[in-house]
C-alpha positions in Angstrom: -53.4 88.8 -86.9 -52.6 88.6 -90.6 -49.4 90.0 -92.0 -50.0 93.3 -93.8 -47.3 94.1 -96.4 -48.4 97.7 -96.7 -47.8 98.1 -92.9 -44.4 96.4 -93.2 -43.4 98.8 -96.0 -44.7 101.8 -94.0 -42.6 100.8 -90.9 -39.4 100.3 -93.0 -39.9 103.6 -94.7 -40.5 105.5 -91.4 -37.5 103.9 -89.8 -35.3 104.9 -92.7 -36.5 108.5 -92.3 -34.8 108.5 -88.8 -31.6 110.1 -89.9 -30.0 111.5 -86.7 -27.8 109.1 -84.6 -30.2 109.0 -81.6 -33.4 108.9 -83.7 -35.5 105.8 -83.0 -39.0 104.7 -84.0 -41.4 104.1 -81.1 -44.9 102.9 -80.7 -45.9 106.4 -79.7 -45.1 107.6 -83.3 -48.3 105.9 -84.4 -52.0 106.5 -83.7 -53.1 104.7 -80.5 -55.7 102.7 -82.4 -53.0 101.1 -84.5 -50.9 99.9 -81.5 -51.7 96.2 -81.9 -51.2 96.3 -85.7 -47.9 98.3 -85.6 -46.4 96.3 -82.7 -47.2 93.0 -84.3 -45.6 94.0 -87.6 -42.6 95.5 -85.9 -42.0 92.3 -84.0 -42.2 90.4 -87.3 -39.5 92.8 -88.7 -37.3 92.1 -85.7 -37.7 88.4 -86.2 -37.0 88.6 -89.9 -33.7 90.5 -89.2 -34.8 93.5 -91.2 -34.8 95.9 -88.2 -32.7 96.2 -85.1 -34.5 97.1 -81.9 -36.4 95.8 -78.9 -40.0 95.1 -78.0 -41.1 96.0 -74.4 -44.0 93.8 -73.2 -46.5 94.3 -70.3 -46.9 91.5 -67.9 -50.0 90.4 -69.9 -47.6 89.8 -72.8 -49.1 92.7 -74.7 -46.7 95.1 -76.3 -46.1 98.2 -74.2 -43.6 99.9 -76.5 -40.8 99.2 -78.9 -37.6 101.0 -80.0 -36.5 100.4 -83.6 -33.1 101.8 -83.9 -32.1 101.1 -87.5 -32.6 99.0 -90.6 -30.2 96.2 -91.0 -28.4 95.6 -94.3 -31.2 93.1 -95.3 -33.8 95.7 -94.2 -32.2 98.3 -96.5 -32.0 95.8 -99.4 -35.6 94.8 -99.0 -36.8 98.4 -98.8 -34.8 99.4 -101.8 -36.7 96.8 -103.9 -40.1 97.8 -102.7 -39.6 101.6 -102.3 -41.0 102.7 -105.7 -44.8 103.0 -105.5 -45.0 101.7 -109.1 -42.9 98.6 -108.4 -44.8 98.0 -105.1 -48.2 98.2 -106.8 -47.0 95.9 -109.6 -45.6 93.4 -107.1 -48.9 93.3 -105.1 -50.9 92.9 -108.3 -48.7 90.0 -109.4 -49.7 88.1 -106.2 -53.3 89.1 -106.3 -53.8 88.2 -109.9 -52.4 84.7 -109.3 -54.0 84.2 -105.9 -50.7 83.6 -104.3 -49.6 84.4 -100.7 -46.9 86.9 -100.3 -43.7 85.7 -98.5 -40.6 87.7 -97.9 -38.5 85.8 -100.4 -41.2 85.9 -103.1 -41.9 89.6 -102.5 -38.2 90.3 -102.9 -38.0 88.2 -106.1 -41.1 89.6 -107.7 -40.2 93.2 -106.9 -36.7 92.7 -108.1 -38.0 91.3 -111.4 -40.4 94.2 -111.8 -37.5 96.7 -111.1 -35.2 94.9 -113.5 -38.0 95.0 -116.2 -38.5 98.7 -115.6 -34.7 99.3 -115.9 -34.5 97.3 -119.0 -37.2 99.4 -120.7 -35.3 102.6 -119.7 -31.8 101.5 -120.9 -33.2 99.7 -123.9 -31.8 96.2 -123.1 
């Protein structure tokens, strides 16, 4: 399965919306037909250290469920740079227009640069 950056952004945003201490994000929070896509991307977020939680697997090694309990510091930092729809669209277009693959470090860098440029135009620097 290919990594889908819009799905990653969606998962980070949904997890951040869990505001009560016991709130967690589960596979059941998503449509059943998205189970494979959502589980795959949540596992990537666990591996990248952006989200704390656990994946529960069936004996067939297919995901049965997950619990995502919170964004890590790095998860918050990453979401903060890609939160703005305008910055997100500019970031994706930068990669598309140059035919480049999106990696976590490059996405953070390009989004940070786009945000800094937007701020510069606001503060007149």
